[in-house]
FIDRENNU-984672 format. One record per residue (C-alpha): x, y, z negated; residue number from 1. Coordinates in pm, 1 decimal, m for minus. Each point is the difference from the previous one (the first is absolute). Layout:
<atoms>
+----------+----------+----------+------+
|       xx |       yy |       zz | resi |
+----------+----------+----------+------+
|        X |        Y |        Z |  NUM |
...
+----------+----------+----------+------+
</atoms>
This chain:
<atoms>
+----------+----------+----------+------+
|       xx |       yy |       zz | resi |
+----------+----------+----------+------+
|   m626.2 |  m1207.1 |    797.3 |    1 |
|    246.4 |    m88.9 |   m271.3 |    2 |
|    m26.6 |   m104.5 |   m362.7 |    3 |
|    316.9 |    105.5 |   m187.4 |    4 |
|     98.3 |   m236.3 |   m280.7 |    5 |
|    362.5 |    119.2 |     m6.4 |    6 |
|     35.3 |    373.2 |     33.9 |    7 |
|    383.8 |     m1.5 |      7.1 |    8 |
|      8.1 |   m223.3 |    312.1 |    9 |
|   m291.2 |    177.0 |    164.1 |   10 |
|    120.3 |    358.0 |    m39.9 |   11 |
|    355.5 |    m12.6 |   m121.4 |   12 |
|   m101.9 |    232.3 |   m281.5 |   13 |
|    115.9 |    m85.6 |   m349.4 |   14 |
|    m92.4 |    236.8 |   m279.6 |   15 |
|    282.0 |     82.7 |   m239.6 |   16 |
|   m184.4 |     67.7 |   m327.1 |   17 |
|     94.5 |    233.4 |   m281.9 |   18 |
|   m201.8 |    117.1 |   m303.2 |   19 |
|   m206.8 |    245.5 |    204.7 |   20 |
|    m92.3 |   m241.8 |    277.7 |   21 |
|    m68.0 |   m280.6 |   m246.2 |   22 |
|   m236.3 |    228.3 |   m187.1 |   23 |
|   m175.3 |     95.7 |    324.6 |   24 |
|    m44.2 |   m367.2 |     92.0 |   25 |
|   m124.9 |    m89.0 |   m346.4 |   26 |
|   m259.8 |    275.0 |     m2.9 |   27 |
|   m129.1 |    m59.0 |    352.0 |   28 |
|    m17.4 |   m374.2 |    m55.5 |   29 |
|   m246.3 |     62.6 |   m284.2 |   30 |
|   m202.4 |    225.8 |    225.8 |   31 |
|    m27.8 |   m273.4 |    257.5 |   32 |
|    m91.5 |   m257.3 |   m266.1 |   33 |
|   m282.5 |    231.2 |   m105.6 |   34 |
|   m128.2 |      0.9 |    360.5 |   35 |
|    115.7 |    346.8 |    108.1 |   36 |
|    179.0 |     53.9 |    335.4 |   37 |
|    341.5 |    156.3 |    m36.0 |   38 |
|    124.2 |    268.2 |    246.3 |   39 |
|    364.8 |    101.6 |     34.7 |   40 |
|     28.0 |    340.1 |    167.4 |   41 |
|    306.5 |    205.5 |     80.9 |   42 |
|    259.3 |    102.0 |    260.7 |   43 |
|    179.8 |   m252.9 |    220.6 |   44 |
|    289.3 |   m171.8 |   m174.8 |   45 |
|   m138.2 |     11.9 |   m348.3 |   46 |
|    m49.5 |   m377.7 |    m22.6 |   47 |
|   m381.0 |    m24.9 |     38.5 |   48 |
|     m3.1 |   m314.6 |    211.2 |   49 |
|    275.5 |   m166.2 |   m204.9 |   50 |
|   m184.8 |     72.6 |   m322.1 |   51 |
|   m325.8 |   m128.7 |    149.1 |   52 |
|    166.5 |   m326.9 |     98.3 |   53 |
|    158.1 |    m40.8 |   m342.6 |   54 |
|   m338.9 |     61.6 |   m165.6 |   55 |
|   m175.8 |   m245.4 |    223.9 |   56 |
|    262.8 |   m267.0 |    m75.4 |   57 |
|    m71.5 |     37.3 |   m374.4 |   58 |
|   m355.6 |   m124.5 |     66.3 |   59 |
|    135.8 |   m331.0 |    129.0 |   60 |
|   m267.2 |     m8.7 |    272.7 |   61 |
|     47.0 |     m9.4 |    376.1 |   62 |
|     38.5 |    347.0 |    152.1 |   63 |
|   m159.5 |    136.4 |    314.6 |   64 |
|    135.0 |    322.8 |    155.1 |   65 |
|   m187.2 |    238.7 |    224.3 |   66 |
|    195.5 |    289.1 |    159.2 |   67 |
|   m200.1 |    312.9 |     58.0 |   68 |
|    m27.3 |    125.9 |    355.2 |   69 |
|   m247.8 |    208.6 |    201.4 |   70 |
|   m116.8 |   m302.2 |    209.4 |   71 |
|   m102.5 |   m208.0 |   m304.1 |   72 |
|   m374.8 |    m86.9 |      4.4 |   73 |
|   m262.9 |   m232.4 |   m144.4 |   74 |
|    112.0 |   m286.2 |    225.5 |   75 |
|    346.6 |     12.4 |   m145.0 |   76 |
|   m135.8 |     11.6 |   m356.1 |   77 |
|   m290.7 |   m238.9 |     22.1 |   78 |
|     79.2 |   m213.7 |    300.4 |   79 |
|   m107.8 |    m54.2 |    362.7 |   80 |
|   m111.1 |   m265.0 |    243.2 |   81 |
|    298.8 |   m124.5 |    192.5 |   82 |
|   m176.0 |   m194.2 |    279.0 |   83 |
|   m197.7 |   m312.1 |     49.5 |   84 |
|     60.5 |   m368.9 |    m49.5 |   85 |
|   m197.6 |   m282.0 |    161.2 |   86 |
|    m50.1 |   m366.5 |    m79.7 |   87 |
|   m139.3 |   m256.4 |    242.4 |   88 |
|   m143.9 |   m337.0 |    m98.7 |   89 |
|    m68.7 |   m264.2 |    269.9 |   90 |
|   m220.6 |   m299.5 |    m86.5 |   91 |
|     m3.5 |   m300.5 |    231.9 |   92 |
|    m95.9 |   m260.4 |   m254.8 |   93 |
|   m273.3 |   m113.9 |    238.7 |   94 |
|    142.0 |    m31.4 |    352.6 |   95 |
|   m307.6 |    130.4 |    170.2 |   96 |
|    m16.3 |    309.0 |   m222.1 |   97 |
|    254.8 |    283.1 |     21.9 |   98 |
|    m24.5 |    245.8 |   m282.3 |   99 |
|    218.9 |    303.1 |    m44.3 |  100 |
|    m17.9 |    263.0 |   m276.5 |  101 |
|    205.2 |    317.4 |     m9.0 |  102 |
|     27.4 |    235.4 |   m295.0 |  103 |
|    150.1 |    349.1 |     27.9 |  104 |
|     92.4 |    192.6 |   m313.4 |  105 |
|    167.3 |    336.9 |    m58.0 |  106 |
|    334.8 |     m5.1 |   m173.4 |  107 |
|     38.1 |    235.9 |   m293.0 |  108 |
|    316.8 |    125.5 |   m170.3 |  109 |
|    m15.5 |    161.1 |   m345.1 |  110 |
|    147.8 |    350.2 |    m34.5 |  111 |
|    264.0 |     77.9 |   m260.6 |  112 |
|   m235.1 |    166.0 |   m249.4 |  113 |
|   m262.7 |   m277.4 |     29.0 |  114 |
|    264.8 |   m270.5 |    m52.8 |  115 |
|    141.1 |    173.9 |   m307.6 |  116 |
|   m348.1 |     70.1 |   m145.1 |  117 |
|   m116.8 |   m364.3 |     47.3 |  118 |
|    313.5 |   m153.4 |   m157.3 |  119 |
|     68.9 |    242.5 |   m276.9 |  120 |
|    335.9 |    112.4 |    129.0 |  121 |
|    184.9 |    326.3 |    m70.4 |  122 |
|    m46.5 |    246.9 |    286.8 |  123 |
|    265.2 |    264.6 |     60.7 |  124 |
|   m131.6 |    272.8 |    233.6 |  125 |
|    325.4 |    178.6 |     96.8 |  126 |
|    m32.1 |    362.6 |    111.2 |  127 |
|   m379.5 |    m30.7 |      9.5 |  128 |
|    m46.1 |    368.8 |     80.3 |  129 |
|    147.9 |    m66.8 |    345.6 |  130 |
|   m326.6 |   m179.0 |     77.6 |  131 |
|   m311.0 |    210.0 |     83.5 |  132 |
|   m233.1 |     57.2 |   m293.3 |  133 |
|   m279.8 |   m187.7 |    180.1 |  134 |
|    211.8 |   m318.6 |      1.0 |  135 |
|     45.5 |     32.5 |   m377.0 |  136 |
|   m370.9 |     28.3 |    m82.0 |  137 |
|    m14.5 |   m379.3 |    m57.3 |  138 |
|    211.0 |     43.4 |   m311.0 |  139 |
|   m267.8 |    209.6 |   m168.7 |  140 |
|   m239.4 |   m296.6 |      0.6 |  141 |
|    277.8 |   m233.7 |   m111.0 |  142 |
|    102.8 |    217.5 |   m294.0 |  143 |
|   m337.4 |    132.7 |   m111.2 |  144 |
|   m242.9 |   m280.2 |     77.9 |  145 |
|    227.1 |   m304.7 |      7.5 |  146 |
|   m110.2 |    m97.9 |    347.2 |  147 |
|    144.1 |      5.2 |    351.6 |  148 |
|   m256.5 |     68.3 |    278.6 |  149 |
|     34.5 |   m239.2 |    281.6 |  150 |
|    m61.6 |    230.1 |    298.3 |  151 |
|    m10.8 |   m176.8 |    329.2 |  152 |
|     55.2 |   m346.9 |   m132.1 |  153 |
|   m335.2 |   m157.5 |     81.2 |  154 |
|     m0.8 |   m161.3 |   m343.0 |  155 |
|   m325.9 |    m83.1 |   m171.8 |  156 |
|    109.2 |    206.8 |   m298.3 |  157 |
|     58.7 |    376.0 |     52.3 |  158 |
|    295.6 |      5.2 |   m241.2 |  159 |
|    242.5 |   m210.0 |   m198.0 |  160 |
|     59.0 |     45.9 |   m374.8 |  161 |
|    350.3 |     97.0 |   m104.7 |  162 |
|    204.0 |   m278.8 |   m164.5 |  163 |
|     60.4 |     81.8 |   m367.0 |  164 |
|    373.6 |    m31.7 |     46.3 |  165 |
|     16.4 |    243.5 |    295.3 |  166 |
|    199.2 |    316.4 |    m74.0 |  167 |
|    114.8 |    293.8 |    212.1 |  168 |
|    311.7 |    215.1 |     10.2 |  169 |
|     20.8 |    309.0 |    224.5 |  170 |
|    292.3 |    216.1 |    105.6 |  171 |
|     m9.6 |    340.8 |    181.0 |  172 |
|    216.2 |    286.1 |    112.2 |  173 |
|    m85.9 |    369.5 |    m62.5 |  174 |
|   m271.0 |    154.7 |    215.0 |  175 |
|    253.8 |    231.1 |    176.3 |  176 |
|    177.9 |   m298.4 |    153.0 |  177 |
|    m64.2 |    m57.0 |    376.7 |  178 |
|   m274.3 |   m258.6 |     78.7 |  179 |
|   m157.7 |     19.3 |   m342.8 |  180 |
|   m377.4 |     40.3 |    m34.9 |  181 |
|   m185.3 |    158.2 |   m288.2 |  182 |
|   m169.3 |   m283.1 |   m179.7 |  183 |
|   m338.3 |     m7.6 |   m165.5 |  184 |
|    m12.3 |    149.1 |   m353.1 |  185 |
|   m245.5 |   m277.4 |    m85.3 |  186 |
|    271.4 |   m257.1 |     72.6 |  187 |
|    279.8 |    186.7 |   m186.0 |  188 |
|   m226.9 |     45.4 |   m296.5 |  189 |
|    m31.7 |   m377.7 |    m35.0 |  190 |
|    368.1 |    m81.0 |    m27.0 |  191 |
|    280.7 |     85.8 |   m246.0 |  192 |
|    265.6 |    208.3 |    183.2 |  193 |
|    358.0 |     m9.9 |   m118.3 |  194 |
|    203.8 |    287.7 |    140.3 |  195 |
|    343.0 |   m119.8 |    120.9 |  196 |
|    291.3 |    249.2 |     19.1 |  197 |
|    363.6 |    m11.8 |     93.1 |  198 |
|    227.1 |   m158.0 |   m258.7 |  199 |
|    248.9 |    203.7 |   m193.6 |  200 |
|    373.2 |    m44.4 |     52.1 |  201 |
|     41.3 |   m244.2 |   m288.8 |  202 |
|   m279.8 |   m229.3 |    106.5 |  203 |
|    118.1 |      5.7 |    360.5 |  204 |
|    352.6 |    m86.6 |   m116.2 |  205 |
|   m129.4 |   m304.7 |   m197.4 |  206 |
|   m181.8 |   m132.9 |    298.9 |  207 |
|    285.7 |     53.2 |    244.4 |  208 |
|    247.4 |   m157.3 |   m243.1 |  209 |
|   m204.9 |   m317.8 |    m23.3 |  210 |
|    m43.6 |    m15.4 |    376.2 |  211 |
|    360.8 |     78.4 |    106.8 |  212 |
|    235.3 |    m63.9 |   m290.6 |  213 |
|    186.1 |    326.3 |     53.4 |  214 |
|    173.8 |    176.7 |   m284.4 |  215 |
|   m211.6 |    241.9 |   m208.0 |  216 |
|    207.9 |    306.6 |     87.6 |  217 |
|    m26.5 |    m79.1 |    372.5 |  218 |
|   m379.2 |    m39.7 |    m20.9 |  219 |
|    m36.4 |    326.0 |   m201.6 |  220 |
|    176.0 |    184.7 |    287.7 |  221 |
|   m248.0 |   m133.0 |    254.1 |  222 |
|   m319.3 |     47.7 |   m212.7 |  223 |
|    120.8 |    346.2 |   m100.6 |  224 |
|     51.2 |     96.8 |    357.0 |  225 |
|   m344.2 |   m125.5 |    111.6 |  226 |
|   m172.2 |    147.5 |   m306.5 |  227 |
|    141.6 |    350.6 |     58.8 |  228 |
|    m97.2 |    m14.4 |    368.9 |  229 |
|   m347.1 |   m115.3 |    m96.1 |  230 |
|    m32.9 |    296.8 |   m232.7 |  231 |
|    105.1 |    238.9 |    278.0 |  232 |
|   m256.8 |   m151.0 |    232.6 |  233 |
|   m269.3 |     43.2 |   m263.3 |  234 |
|     93.9 |    364.6 |    m40.3 |  235 |
|    m63.4 |     38.1 |    372.5 |  236 |
|   m357.5 |   m122.8 |    m45.2 |  237 |
|     85.4 |   m347.8 |    119.6 |  238 |
|     75.8 |   m343.5 |   m134.5 |  239 |
|    351.2 |   m134.5 |     m5.6 |  240 |
|    187.9 |   m328.9 |     63.7 |  241 |
|   m112.3 |   m289.6 |   m222.7 |  242 |
|    192.4 |   m276.3 |   m183.4 |  243 |
|     14.9 |   m182.4 |    334.0 |  244 |
|    256.2 |    254.7 |    119.0 |  245 |
|    214.6 |    m51.6 |   m312.0 |  246 |
|    m26.7 |   m378.8 |     48.5 |  247 |
|     96.9 |     20.6 |    366.2 |  248 |
|    309.1 |    203.5 |    m77.4 |  249 |
|    105.9 |   m229.1 |   m283.6 |  250 |
|    m54.2 |   m324.0 |    191.7 |  251 |
|    174.5 |    123.2 |    314.1 |  252 |
|    294.5 |    151.3 |   m189.4 |  253 |
|     56.7 |   m330.0 |   m178.7 |  254 |
|    m47.3 |   m207.5 |    316.8 |  255 |
|    246.3 |    214.6 |    200.6 |  256 |
|    235.8 |     48.9 |   m297.4 |  257 |
|    m35.0 |    383.9 |     27.3 |  258 |
|    141.6 |    197.0 |   m287.3 |  259 |
|   m280.6 |    189.3 |   m177.3 |  260 |
|    156.1 |    341.2 |     m9.7 |  261 |
|   m137.9 |    330.8 |    120.4 |  262 |
|    333.3 |     78.7 |    172.6 |  263 |
|     21.3 |   m335.7 |    181.7 |  264 |
|    m83.6 |     43.9 |    369.9 |  265 |
|   m165.8 |   m339.2 |     40.9 |  266 |
|   m218.1 |     57.0 |   m306.9 |  267 |
|    m96.2 |    343.4 |    134.5 |  268 |
|    m98.3 |   m149.4 |    333.7 |  269 |
|   m205.5 |   m269.4 |   m169.2 |  270 |
|   m186.0 |    252.4 |   m210.0 |  271 |
|    m71.0 |    218.2 |    301.7 |  272 |
|   m130.5 |   m297.1 |    200.4 |  273 |
|   m235.8 |   m106.1 |   m277.7 |  274 |
|   m118.2 |    339.9 |   m124.7 |  275 |
|     16.8 |    252.0 |    275.1 |  276 |
|   m318.6 |   m103.2 |    188.7 |  277 |
|   m227.0 |    m61.1 |   m300.3 |  278 |
|     95.4 |    338.5 |   m156.4 |  279 |
|    m67.9 |    180.5 |    325.2 |  280 |
|   m334.6 |   m184.2 |     41.6 |  281 |
|   m118.9 |     35.3 |   m360.4 |  282 |
|    116.3 |    355.4 |    m78.2 |  283 |
|      1.9 |    171.3 |    340.9 |  284 |
|    364.3 |    105.5 |    m53.5 |  285 |
|    160.0 |     59.7 |    339.2 |  286 |
|    361.9 |    m65.5 |   m113.2 |  287 |
|    m23.9 |   m273.6 |   m257.9 |  288 |
|    364.3 |    m98.9 |     45.6 |  289 |
|    101.7 |    316.2 |   m177.5 |  290 |
|   m204.6 |   m101.5 |   m303.9 |  291 |
|    152.3 |   m342.8 |      0.0 |  292 |
|    358.0 |    113.8 |     44.1 |  293 |
|    m37.1 |    259.4 |   m273.0 |  294 |
|   m116.1 |   m260.1 |   m248.3 |  295 |
|    263.2 |   m242.1 |    112.6 |  296 |
|    269.5 |    260.8 |    m73.9 |  297 |
|   m149.7 |     44.4 |   m343.0 |  298 |
|     40.8 |   m375.2 |    m64.8 |  299 |
|    375.0 |     20.1 |     47.3 |  300 |
|     45.3 |    281.7 |   m252.9 |  301 |
+----------+----------+----------+------+
</atoms>
């Protein structure tokens, strides 16, 4: 279990902010301050987790992260007994009397949710819909009643009250993604959902420029290529490559000193390596290399 005080070191994710992202962070910070959980929902590669981390950092409180998965259960959330510890005391103060006492106690380890609730931390529940709905039932009590039930803890109290500084940020992928469960309407109804979408070419170019230092014209060629391919994928009832693809191409082209030109063989090979598989996977297109080469030829015109 890890408390994240420095998101850049922990995840290597630094949010490049513009007017739109600053407005999103400003609004959602006010929602958190008012006590409402915030939920960032959208396709992969739209910056949900990065935005959640940036928002959590603004609270200036320790951050706990839970990653959704089908095996998550109450023991992970609340805690579990990890074994037994024993303590022996031998008393031979009087030589003729031998006295020995032995105490055996169960060792308990707090779960991530319990630790965050007790200490008033910010909890990021990343891709929470990858967990089974039954595992997420605990959050209904936390949000609605301000308590966390202590199932299986053998505590004298059946629950713990939520610390007044405790806040929650959720992220999720669309329901049609593999491994995603339909969550409870009662839970969704209690959070403010912000729909995250792919960035437009201009916003992608700003982010990539700050991360790579490439020239504006070079970046525009890359973001234009990825944007047009994304649009073609969407027209085929799929989703397309995200800003991550644009960033990969930009960083690798700079690192390998590859000329960013649609007619340049090395640049063509790089674009095919980065884009061919995700386009085939996301759109179902059987010959994605034709799409890519066609758009690369358009870049050189």
